[in-house]
DOTILO-764170 format. One record per residue: x, y, z of N, C-alpha, C, O, CB in turn. Coordinates in steps of 0.02 Angstrom, whole numbers, plus 32768, in hexadecimal, padded with zeros to 4 digits. Atoms other than C-alpha are relative to their C-alpha. Glycine has a CB too. Example, Ala and Ser with C-alpha at 12.3 -4.5 7.8 and 13.67 -1.06 7.14 Angstrom:
DOTILO-764170
802D7FC5800082677F1F8186802D803C80008061803B80217FCE8001803E;7FD67FC57FFD82AC7FCB81657FD9803780257FF2806E802D801480177FB9;
END
This chain:
DOTILO-764170
80067FEE80417FB47A81822B80457FF17FC9807F7FF17FDC7FEE80498007;7FC27FFB803B80267A6D8180800D7F9C7FFE80077F77802F806280418029;7FEB803C800A805779BD813F80337FDA8013803C7F9E800D80027FFD7FD6;7FAC801C7FEF80FF79A8817D800C802E80398014806B80368045800F7FBA;7FD77FCA7FCB813279DB8230803480247FF18035805F8003801A7FE48036;7FC07FD77FFD81D77A0D82047FF9804F7FDA801E80807FDF803D7FD07FD7;80087FAB8020818F7AA681997FDB802D800C7FBC801B803D7FF380087FC6;80307FE47FED81247B3181A47FD880247FD27FF580577FBF80128020802C;80057FD4804D80CD7B7B81177FCC8021800B7F9C8015802F7FF67FD77FB4;80147FD18003809A7C0C80EC7FDC801C7FB8800780237F8C802E801A8017;80257FEE803E80227C48805680048056801B7FF3807B80497FA57FD37FF3;7FFD7FA5801380507CF680157FCF80167FCE7FD57FF87F99804D801B7FDC;8016800680347FD77D367FB2801280567FE38006807F80107FB47FE08008;80017FC4800E80017DE97F437FF77FFA7FAB7FF87FCA7F83803E80258020;7FF98000804C7FF87E2C7E9C80477FFF7FE78077801F7FFD7FDE803E7FE1;7FB180178014808C7DEC7E417FF1802D7FAB801F80497F8C80137F897FFC;800F7FE6806180397E327D797FC88027800B7F9F802180397FE67FB77FB8;802D7FBD80217FD57EBE7D3D800E80358029803B802D80537FAA7FFA7FFD;80017FB07FDD7FC37F797D8780167FF1803D803E801E80487FB5802C8008;7FE580027FC07FF37F3C7E3D804D7FEE800B80757FFA80377FD97FD38022;7FCB802E7FE580767ED87E21804780318015807A800E801680127FC37FC0;7FE07FE97FED80E97F6E7E5B7FFC800B8041802A8026805E800580217FE2;800580107FB480AD7F557F0580017FBF801580157FBB804F7FC78018801C;800A803C7FED80967EA67F1580337FD27FF680377FA0801A7FCF7FED7FE7;7FB680247FEA814C7E647EE18038802B801880708010801680207FDA7FC3;7FE47FE67FCF819E7ED97F3D7FF27FDB804E80167FCB807D7FEB80437FFA;801C800D7F9F81477EA57FE280127FB27FF0803B7F9980177F8B80158023;8004804C7FF1813C7DE27FAF805D80017FFF807D7FE4802A7FCB7FC57FB8;7FAF80087FE1820A7E027F92801A80188036804D7FFE804C802E80187FDC;7FD97FEC7FC1822D7E6380257FEF7FC68026801D7FAA80437FEC80498025;800880387FCC81CF7DD8808680267FB97FF380357F9680237FB47FF08004;7FD28037800D82307D4A80308022800B800F80317FE18039800F7FE77FD3;7FCB7FE87FF082BE7DA4804B80297FEC806080607FD980747FE8804C7FED;800280237FC382A07D82810880167FC0801480457FA580327FCD7FFF800D;7FF880557FF782787CDA810180297FD4801580347FB0804580007FE57FD5;7FBE8010801483037CB880AD803880088049804F7FDC806D801480387FBD;7FD67FEE7FBE836B7D00813A7FF47FD2803B80197FAF805D7FEF80498019;8029804B7F9E82FC7C9181D7800E7FC57FD280297F987FF37F777FFB8028;7FFA803A801F83097C0E815A804A7FE08000805E7FA680087FE9800C7FBD;7FA2801C800483D97C1E814A80187FF4805180447FCC80618043804F7FD5;7FE080077FC083EB7C3A820A7FD37FCC80387FC37FD880728009804F801D;802380287FD9838C7B8D82337FC2800D80167FB97FFC8051801D7FF6802C;80487FEE800F82D27BC5821C7FDE800E80497FFB802D80757FD87FBE7FD5;801E7FED7FB682537BCD82B47FFC7FD280357FC87FB180337FBC80157FFD;7FF0803E7FC4827A7B5983447FFE7FBB7FC87FCF7F967FBA7FB27FF8804E;7FEF8029802A82CB7AEA82CA7FEB7FFD7FBA80137FEF7F8D7FF57FD38017;802A8014803B82517AE082407FFE80387FD77FF680727FE97FB97FEA8011;7FF67FDB805182627B2481837FAE80317FF77F758020800580097FAC7FAE;804C7FDF801F81DD7BB1813F80067FEB7FBD803B7FEA7F9E7FF3805B8002;7FF980168044819C7B6E80987FCD80367FE87F9A8030800A7FF07FAB7FF0;80307FD7801481347BFE803C7FDB7FE97FBA7FFC7FD37F8B801E80417FFB;802B7FFD802A80AF7BEF7FCB7FE180217FE97FAD802F80067FE87FED8005;7FFB7FB3803780A37C7B7F427FD280007FE07FC67FD17FBA8039800E7FCA;803880018037800D7CBE7EF47FEC802E7FF07FE6806280127FCD7FE38009;800A7FB880377FE17D2B7E767FBB802B80147F9480067FF57FF27FE37FA0;80547FED7FFC7F2F7D857E9F7FFA803A7FCF7FC7805C7FCC7FE2801A8054;801B7FC3802E7F4D7E077E157FE5804580127FE180767FED7FCD7FE97FDE;800D7FD97FDD7F127E707E8E7FA780267FF97F88805C7FFD803A80277FF4;80447FFE7FFA7E6C7E3A7E7F7FC87FE4802F7FDD7FB680537FF47FEF7FD4;80307FFF7FC17DD57E2B7EF37FE87FA87FE77FED7F7C80127FB2804F7FFF;80298065800C7D887D657EAB805C7FD5800F80717FA980347FCF7FE27F72;7FC5804980047E377D157E8B80108006804A800F7FD1806A805980067FC4;7FD980047FB97E7D7D527F3E7FC27FDB80297FD87FBD805A801C80598026;8039802B7FC47DCF7CFE7F9F801A7FBC7FCE80367F947FF37F89801C8003;7FF58045800E7DF47C677F3580417FEB7FFF80437FB080107FE67FF07FC6;7FD7801F7FDA7EA67C517F4B80247FFF805880547FE18071802480087FD8;7FF480017FB87E9F7C8380097FDA7FAA80217FF27F87804D7FD480538023;800980297FE57E1E7BF48011801C7FAA7FF680107F7580137FCD800F7FFE;7FD5803C80227E917B797FA980387FE0803680447FA58042802C80217FBB;7FC580107FE67F297B99801B7FE67FF4804C800E7FD78070803B80397FF3;800B80167FB87ED17B8680C87FCA7FC17FE07FA97FAC800F7FD980498040;802C80437FEF7E617AEA808B80387FD47FD280327F9A7FE67F9C7FFF7FE2;7FF9803580217ECE7A8A800C8050800D802D806E7FF0805B7FF07FFD7FA3;7F9180177FE87F997AB6802C8007802680648036804080828060805B7FA5;800F7FF17FB57F517ADE80ED8044803480208076802380407FF97FAC802E;7FB87FD77FEC7FCC7B6F810E7FFA800D80417FC07FFF8052801180487FD9;7FFC7FF97FD27FF87BA181BF7FE7804D800B7FC4805F803A80387FE78010;80087FDB7FFC7FF07C4281977FE8802B7FC27FE380097F8F80268005801C;800D7FD1804B7FBA7CDE81058024802E800F802B8036804C7FB5801F7FE8;7FCC7FB98014802E7D7880DF7FF37FFD7FCC7FFC7FCD7FA6805280088008;80307FEB80187FC77DE480807FB780007FFA7FA57FE0802B800E7FFA7FE3;7FE37FE780487F707E0D8017802380587FF18041806A80247FB87FF67FCC;7FDA7FD580067FBA7EB37FDF7FD3804E80167FD380728048801E7FF67FB7;80207FBD7FFA7F4B7F447FBD7FBF7FFA80287FAB7FC180367FF1801F7FB8;80327FF77FD97EB67F7D801E7FBA7FD87FE97F9F7FAF800E7FFB80488003;8054802380127E0E7F3C7FD2801F7FAE7FEF7FE77F957FF67FCA802F7FA3;7FEE802C7FF57E677E887FBE80067FDF80437FF27FA98059802680057FE5;800980097FB47E857E9280697FCC7FFB80217FC77FD0804D80178029801E;80477FF97FCC7DCD7EC880AC7FFD7FA47FDF7FF67F7280047FA580537FE3;802B805180197DA37E1A803B801A7FCE80227FF07FA4803180067FE47FAD;7FCE802D7FF67E2F7DAD807C7FE57FEE80517FCF7FBB806C805380227FF3;80007FF67FA07E217DDF81417FD37FD180167FE47F9E80357FE180528025;802A802E7FDD7D697D9A81647FF87FAD7FF47FD27F8980147FC4801C7FF8;8019804780067D797CE88114804A7FD18046804D7FA0806C80087FE27F8B;7FBE80127FC47E317CE181807FD77FED80477FD77FB78064803D80538013;801580037FB37DC57D1D822E7FE47FAD80077FF97F8780327FB980438014;801A801F80017D497C9381ED80387FB28006802E7F7F80267FD580167FD1;7FE0805C80017DC77BF481D680448011803C80777FF08033802E7FDA7F91;7FD27FEC7FC77E397C37826E803C7FF27FE380577FBF7FF77FF77FDC8045;7FB37FFD80277EE37C5281F68013804D802A7FF0807E80387FFD80077F8E;800B7FBA7FFD7F267CD8822B8035801F7FC2806680017FAC8011801D8054;7FF37FCA80477F537D6B81928025803A801880128058804A7FB680207FD9;7FEA7FD17FE97FC57DE7819C800B80107FC380237FE67F9D802C7FFF8030;7FE87FEC803F7FD77E5781058024804F8016800D807C80387FBC80017FC3;7FCD7FC87FF480697ED981087FE9802A7FFE7FE8804F80308030800B7FE0;80017FB7800C802C7F6180B77FAF80217FF77FA480587FDF802F800E7FB9;80447FE780157F5F7F6880B37FE0803180377FCD801A806C7FD07FC07FF5;80037FDC7FE07F36800D80F87FBD801580317FB8802B806A801580207FDC;80477FF67FEA7E7C801C810C7FF17FE08043800E7FAA80497FD07FE37FCC;801180007FDF7E2C801381B67FE47FBF800D7FF87F9880397FEB802B8000;8030803F7FF57DA67F87819B80357FBB800780247F9180307FC47FF87FB4;7FD38035801C7E3D7F05816480037FD8805480027F9A805A805780257FD6;7FF6802F7FBE7E4E7EDA822D7FD7800D80237FD27FF3805A803880028028;802B7FF77FAC7DC67F2682897FCD7FC680057FB07FAD7FD57FCA8053800A;8014802F7FE67D787EAB82EC800C7FC87FEA7FDB7FA27FE87FD280058007;7FDB80357FEC7DEE7E2482D380327FF88014805B8026801B80057FE57FE4;7FDC800A7FD17E4F7DD38327802F7FBE7FE6804C7F9480077FD57FFA803E;7FF88041802C7E827D5782AE804C801F7FC280797FFE7FA97F9E7FEB7FCC;7FF77FE080317EC57DEA823A8035804C800A8025808180237FB980097FEA;7FDB7FC07FE37F597E668248801D80317FC0800B802D7F8580477FE48035;7FE57FD3803D7FBA7EE981E28038801D801E803C803180577FCD803A7FE1;7FC47FD87FE9806E7F2E81D5802180397FF480568047800F80247FE67FFB;80107FCA8014805D7FC381897FCA803080327FA3801280577FE97FEF7FC1;80207FE97FE58008806081D37FBD80237FF37FC380327FB8802180148012;8067800080137F36809281C07FF8803C7FC7802580667FBF7FBD8023805C;80047FC380167F01810D81577FEC804380157FFE80787FFD7FE97FFA7FDE;7FF67FC37FE27EBD817D81CE80448016800A8053805180027FE08000803A;7FC47FD07FE87F6C81938204802880117FC6804F803F7FD080337FDE8037;7FDC7FC580257FB881C581657FE080257FD0800280477FAA80367FEB7FDF;802A7FC97FFF7F1F822181308012802A80228032805880097FC97FF9800C;7FE77FBD7FCA7F41828E81C0802F801D800680368057801A80027FF98039;7FCA7FE380027FE2829081AA802880267FE4805980487FF380117FEC8003;7FF17FBD803E7FEB82E7810B7FCE8032800D7FDE806C7FFE7FF67FEB7FA7;80247FBB80007F5683538133803880348034803D807080277FA27FF68028;7FE27FCD7FCE7FDA839781D9803D801D7FCE805D80527FD6801E7FD88050;7FBF7FD2800F805F83B381667FE5802E7FD27FFF80667FD380447FDA7FDF;80217FB380137FEA842180F3801280368034803D806280307FAA7FFE8000;80147FCC7FCC7FBC847D818C80438021800F804F805D80117FDB7FE08045;7FAE7FEE7FE88074848281BC802780377FDF804280677FFB80307FC37FF4;7FE17FDA803880B784CF811F7FE280377FD27FF380507F9C80137FD37FD8;801B7FC080238028855281147FC67FFA7FC37FA180267FAD804080227FDF;80388019803A7FB7851480957FB88001801A7FA97FE5804F800D7FB07FE7;803E7FF57FD87F05854280B17FC47FFB7FC17F8C80157FC380038053802D;8035800380307EB08512800E800B7FC37FDF80387FC27FB47FFE803B7FD1;7FDD804280207EB4844F7FDB7FCC7FDD7FD27FA07FD17FFB80197FC8803D;802F802D801D7E4283EE7F68802D7FB0800B80697FA380107FEE801A7FA5;7FF3803580027E4583437F737FF57FCC7FC37FD07FE77F9B7FE87FF5802F;801C8023803D7E2D82B57EE67FFA7FBA800980247F907FFB802A800B7FC5;800780457FF07DCF821A7F237FE27FD67FCF7FB67FE57FA67FDD7FF88037;8018802A804D7DBB81857EAD7FCF7FCD80377FDF7F9A805580567FC87FC1;804D80247FDD7D1681457F0680137FB87FF780117F9C802D7FA880137FD0;7FEE80557FF57D4F807B7ED080197FF4801D80077FBB802A80187FD87FDF;7FD480187FDB7DD4806C7F447FFC801380547FFD804B806E803A80157FDF;80007FF67FB57DCD8046800180428037801B8049805C804C800B7FAF8022;7FC57FCC7FD87E7080A1800A800280417FF9801B806B801D80437FF67FEF;801C7FAD80237E36813A7FA77FE1802D80337FF6806480447FBD7FF87FC0;803D7FFE7FD17DAA814B801D8006802580487FEB805780607FED7FB7800F;7FFA7FF97FC47DF6813780BF8049802B800D8066803080437FFA7FBB801E;7FD17FCE7FE67E8281B280A67FDA80427FE27FE5807C7FF180557FF47FE4;80197FB7800A7E27822E80627FC4801580307FB3805080337FE780097FB4;802E7FF97FC87DA3822380E9802B801080478011802D80767FD37FBA8006;7FD07FF97FB57E398226817D801C80537FE78020807E801380567FB1800B;7FDB7FC0801E7E8982C881077FE4803B80117FFC806B8030800280037FB7;80427FC57FFC7DE6833480FC7FEF801180467FD7804880537FB37FE37FDD;801C7FFD7FC07DC6831781B68037802A8026802A8057804D7FEF7FB6801F;7FB97FDA7FCD7E7983568201800780437FDA800780797FF7805C7FCF7FFD;80057FB6802E7E8283DB81677FC88038801A7FCC807480277FE87FEC7FAB;803B7FBA7FE57DDD842D819E800D800E804F800D804C80577F9C7FE47FF8;7FF67FF97FC97DFF84228260804D803F7FFA80488077801480067FAF8022;7FDF7FD580167EA7847A82217FEE80587FF1800E808A8002800D7FDF7FD0;80367FBF80287E31851081CF801580037FB0800B80337F8B801280608025;7FFB7FFE805B7E6A84D581107FAF7FF77FDE7F7C7FD77FEA80397FAF7FDD;80487FF9802C7DE384F6809F80087FBD7FC3803B7FB47FA27FF980607FCF;7FEA8038800E7DC8845280507FCD7FF17FD17F957FF27FE8800C7FD38038;80188008801A7D8484257FAA80077FA37FEB80387F838000800980367FE3;7FF6803E80067D66836E7F6A7FE97FD67FB47FC57FA67FC17FDD7FEA803C;7FF9802D80457D5E831C7EA97FFE7FB5800380257F9780288044800D7FDE;801080487FE57D21826A7EA280057FE27FBD7FEC7FFD7F8C7FB37FF2802A;8001803580567D4481DF7E0680017FC280237FFB7FB4805F805280037FBC;800B8036800A7D4581427DDF80497FB87FF980857FC87FF67FD680127FC5;7FB3802480087DCE80AE7DCE80117FEA7FC080437FC97FB3800A7FBF802A;7FCD801380247DBB80AA7D1D7FF080397FCB7FE9803E7F8E80027FB07FEB;7FF37F9D80317DB681697CEB804A7FF87FF880767FE5801F7FEE80668040;7FAF7FE380307E5281927C7B7FF480337FFB802580528011801A7FEB7FB3;7FDD7FC880117E3182317C4C7FD68035803D7F98803980427FFA80147FA5;80047FD17FB87E2B82B37CF27FF880447FF27FF78070801D80427FFF802F;7FF67FB2800C7E24834F7C8A7FCA802A80367FD2804B806A7FEA80147FA5;80357FD67FDC7D7B838C7CB67FF7801080587FD9803D80757FC37FDD7FEA;7FF680037FB77DA4835F7D7080328040801C80238070803E80217FB48012;7FD37FC67FFB7E3B83C77D777FF380427FE1801D806F7FE180397FED7FEA;80057FBF80367DF6844E7D0A7FEB804680427FF38082804C7FAA7FED7FB2;80347FD67FD67D8484697DA0802B801980538021804180807FAE7FC4800F;7FD27FEB7FB97E12845E7E25801580347FE47FFD8066800080407FD08021;7FDC7FC280267E7584E17DAD7FDA804280207FF1807780357FF47FFC7FA2;80277FC97FFA7DEF85477DD07FEE803A80397FE78077803C7FD27FE77FF5;800D7FF27FB07DCC854B7E8B805C802580208060804280567FE47F988031;7FD17FF27FE57E9A85757E96801E7FE38042801F800C80707FF780338001;8004800D7FC57ED185007F23803980087FEB804B80097FB07FE17FCE8025;7FBE800F7FF87F8385017F65801C7FBC800A80587FAE800480128021802E;7FE0803D80167F8D84537F6A7FB17FD07FEF7F7B7FE58004803B7FDC8048;8008802F80167F3D83B67F1B80147FBE8036804F7FAE803B802180097FC6;7FFE80447FEB7F2983127F877FE77FBD7FE17FAB7FB07FDB7FE680038031;80348046803D7F14825C7F1580207FCC8044805A7FCE8059802E7FE17F7E;7FF6803D7FDF7F1581CB7F8D7FE77FD67FD57FAA7FCC7FD97FE47FFA8040;7FF6804A80477F22813D7EF680477FE7800B807C7FEF802A7FFD80207F97;7FBD803880267F8F80CE7EB4803580427FC78028807B7FB67FC97FA77FB3;7FC17FC48010803581237E627FDE7FF57FB17FE1802B7F93806F7FE98012;800F802780487FF280D27DB47FCC80387FDE7FCD80487FA37FD47FA6800A;80517FE3801A7F3B81457DB18036805A8020802C809180067F907FD38048;7FF67FB880007FA981DB7E03802880097FBF8010802C7F938026801D8044;7FF27FF48049801981D37D6F7FEF80277FD4800C80547FB77FF67FDC7FE6;803D7FEE804F7F8A81F07CF07FF78050800E8004807A7FE27F957FCC8002;80247FD87FD27F4782797D688035805D7FFD802D80967FE980037FC8805C;7FCB7FB97FFE7FE482F47D89802380227FB8803C80597FAB80467FE98031;7FF37FEE8049800682DE7CCC7FD5801F7FDB7FED803E7FAC800C7FCE7FDC;805D7FF080167F49830F7C9780198050802A8022808280087FA27FB88037;7FFA7FC47FE77F70839A7D21802680457FC9801180777FAD80287FED8041;7FD17FD78022800D83E47CD07FD7800C7FC87FC380467FC180467FE37FF0;801C7FE080357FB583DF7C327FB3804D80077F9A806E7FD97FE77FB87FDB;80507FDC7FF77F0F84527C7A8033804580248017807C80287FB07FC88046;7FEA7FDA7FDA7F9E84B77CDB800E801480368035804280417FF680127FFA;7FF180217FAE7F9D848B7D8C80398027802180657FFD802A801D7FA77FFF;7FC97FFE7FCE801A84D57DEC7FDB8007804B7FB68035805D803480447FEF;7FFA80217FBF800E84857E9D801A7FD2801580327FA87FEF7FDB7FF38013;7FE580277FE1804884277F2F7FE67FBB7FFC7FC07FA98028800180188034;801F80417FE4801D837C7F1C80247FD68044805D7FDA805B80007FCE7FC1;8009802D7FCC7FFF82FD7FAA7FF27FC47FF07FDD7FB87FB77FD680128028;801C803A80157FDE82517FB880227FD8802C80587FEE804080067FEE7FB9;7FE280307FE0800481AE802280267FD07FE980497FE07FB97FDE7FE9801B;7FBC804A800F80718104800D7FE77FE67FDB7FF77FAA7FDB801A7FC38036;802180218039800C80D97F82801880167FC580117FFA7F8F7FB980087FFE;7FCC7FE2803A8085815A7F1D80337FEF7FFC805880047FD0800E803C7FFD;7FBA80268012811180F67F3580167FDC7FBB7FF77FA97FAA80047FCB802F;8011801F8051814380C97E7E800D80347FCB802D80357F967FAA7FEA7FF5;80117FCC8037810D816B7E43805B80237FEE807980337FBA7FB88049802A;7F917FE6801781E381A87E4A801F7FCF7FCD804B7FE67FA9804B7FEF8057;7FE280208028820F811C7DE77FD680057FB67FF27FE97F87800A7FBE801F;800A801B80338196812A7D5D7FE380397FE27FD1803F7FA87FE07FC48004;801D7FB5801F815981DF7D578022803B8028800C8074802A7FA680088009;7FC67FDB7FE281E7822B7DBA800980537FE880108083800D80457FD57FEA;7FF37FA77FFF81FA82D67D6C7F9C80307FF87F8C806A80018045801A7F96;803F7FCE7FF9813E83127D607FF17FDC80507FB77FEB805E7FB27FF77FB5;802580037FD8811D82D27DFC8044803480388036805880687FE17FAA800D;7FD27FC77FD581BA83377E4D7FEC8029801D7FCB80568003802780247FE6;80197FCB7FDB819D83927EDE7FBB7FED80167FA680108044800180407FD8;802B80437FBD811983247F2C80027FE6803D803B7FD7805080027FC67FF6;7FDC80017FCA810782FE7FCE7FBF7FB880187F837FC58020800B805A802F;8022802C7FF680BF824C7FF980187FD9805180537FD7806380057FD97FBD;7FED803C7FB380B881CE80BC80167FDB7FDD80047FD07FA37FC57FD58037;7FE180497FFE8114814A80B480117FE78048800C800B807A80457FFE7FD4;7FE180197FC8815D80C7813580447FEF800580687FD680307FE37FD1800F;7FAE801B800981FD80B880E5802480477FE2801480677FAF800A7FB17FBB;7FC87FBC80378286814E80B880477FD07FF0806E7FBB801B802580648041;7FAA8012800E83258104806280378026803280598007805B8018801B7FAC;7FC77FD67FD28398818D80BB7FFC7FEF802D80328004804380048042800B;7FFD80037FD08370814E815E80337FE1800A803F7FAE7FEB7FD67FF38014;7FC680147FFB840C813781A480037FD1803A803E7FCD804A802980348003;800080377FD983F180B282247FFE7FD07FEE7FD37FBC7FC87FDF7FFC801F;7FF0802F8016843C802482197FDA7FB87FDF7FEE7F957FB1801C7FFC8027;80248031801883B47FA3820B7FDA801A7FBE7FC87FF07F947FD37FE68036;80027FFF803F83817FFB818180227FF87FCC80157FD07F9E7FF480207FF8;7FE38026803484028003811E801B7FCB7FF280237FC07FB6801C80137FF0;7FF3804B7FF8843B7F5D813C7FC07FCB7FDD7FCE7F937FC980087FF38056;8036800C801783937F3081017FF980127FA07FEB7FE67F777FD4802A8034;7FE87FF1804B83B07F918047802C7FE97FDD802B7FDD7FA0801080317FF7;7FC08018802584507F59802E7FE27FA77FF27FDE7F947FB78056800B803E;80088036802184197EA280327FC97FF17FD17FC37FC37FA980017FD98027;802A8001803C838F7EC57FD68005800E7FB07FEB7FFA7F7D7FDB8020800F;7FD77FED804283E67F0C7F5480307FD87FD380367FD47F96802580308011;7FE28040801C845A7E827F4A7FD57FC27FED7FE77F907FCD802E7FE78031;801C8047801283C87E0C7F457FE27FFA7FCC7FE47FCC7FA47FD87FE68028;801D7FD9804783677E6A7ECA8017801F7FC77FFA801B7F907FE4802D800C;7FF87FD9803C83C37ED47E627FF18029800A801E80507FFB7FEB7FF77FCF;802E7FB88003835B7F607E7F7FFA800E804C80057FE580797FA97FF87FD7;800D7FD87FB2832D7FF07F237FD47FD580247FBD7FAC7FFB7FD880517FFD;803A80187FD282B97FA67F977FCC80567FFF7FE1808F800780297FE18066;80287FD67FDF821B80117FAB7FD17FF780237FC37FBB80267FEF801E7FE5;801480067FD281AC802E80247FD67FB4800C7FD87F9280407FE380398004;8014804D7FFF814E7F867FFA802D7FD88005801C7FA380207FE07FE97FCA;7FCB80487FEC81E67F188004800F80288034804B802B8024804B7FDE7FCB;7FFC7FFC7FD181F67F6F80A47FE87FE9802C80057FD5805F8000801F8003;8038801E7FD781577F3980E97FFF7FB880017FEA7F92802D7FBF80167FE9;7FF98055800B81797E9080A280207FEC804480087FD4807780397FE37FB6;7FCE800A7FD4820D7E8780FE7FE9800E8040800F7FE38057803780247FF0;800F7FE77FC681D47EBC81997FCA7FC580257FC87FAB805D7FE3804D7FF3;8049802F7FEF812D7E4D819680457FB9801E80467FAA805A7FB47FE47F97;7FE3803E7FDC81BB7DA981AC802E80148032804B7FEA805580257FD07FD1;
END
């Protein structure tokens, strides 16, 4: 494949504008950093890697159109991305049908790779992190948890289900409140939760919604331990003060002393002038 036998063409699909750019841009930058290193070291079997980077804005229709264009017109050898679970779920069947390898650096939903031998992921899965968060709660003696689930998000629903199952196994009392992706006012849900006095609240969603929820939770006077998944990464930058003390599952810790991690952090900071987050690390790992 590819029009020139001297290059390997890789299509990259990520949200580079809009609400989810804080995930997509670092994932793309991390991957690009690794590809630059591979190219500088002579490429793969003497072939240089060429990236065709596309912004899907986190949108499913955009993702489908871009995927078809990358495979049909650009004749890419491989697709890296998309970044979030819902768009990765949309692209997976297309990759399988076209017999083009797709690797999502960060899509955690189980269905992305299920029954697909052309679709892979770099990250861990929803059940894994949902279970880990519930085990953390049990280990820390938490007996009563409220879950807030975004019913429009494959990611949120997947994490909530895994957390609930593991929490109930550990004898934790669980209540669940549901909301939709367009909701901006969470006060009535949060008042319900406050009345049940949970010791912890598990919110599996993306950082911008998390910021809204915990700001409003503070306003209604909730005092609880917040728990989350890897979609929380970003909250420490934009909502650091109100999220202080929250605990979320992640694939990357900047204070990991291993040489490979510290070397990556150093070269990413030199290249991008910012600290890498988990999405940057998973993008780099994908390369």
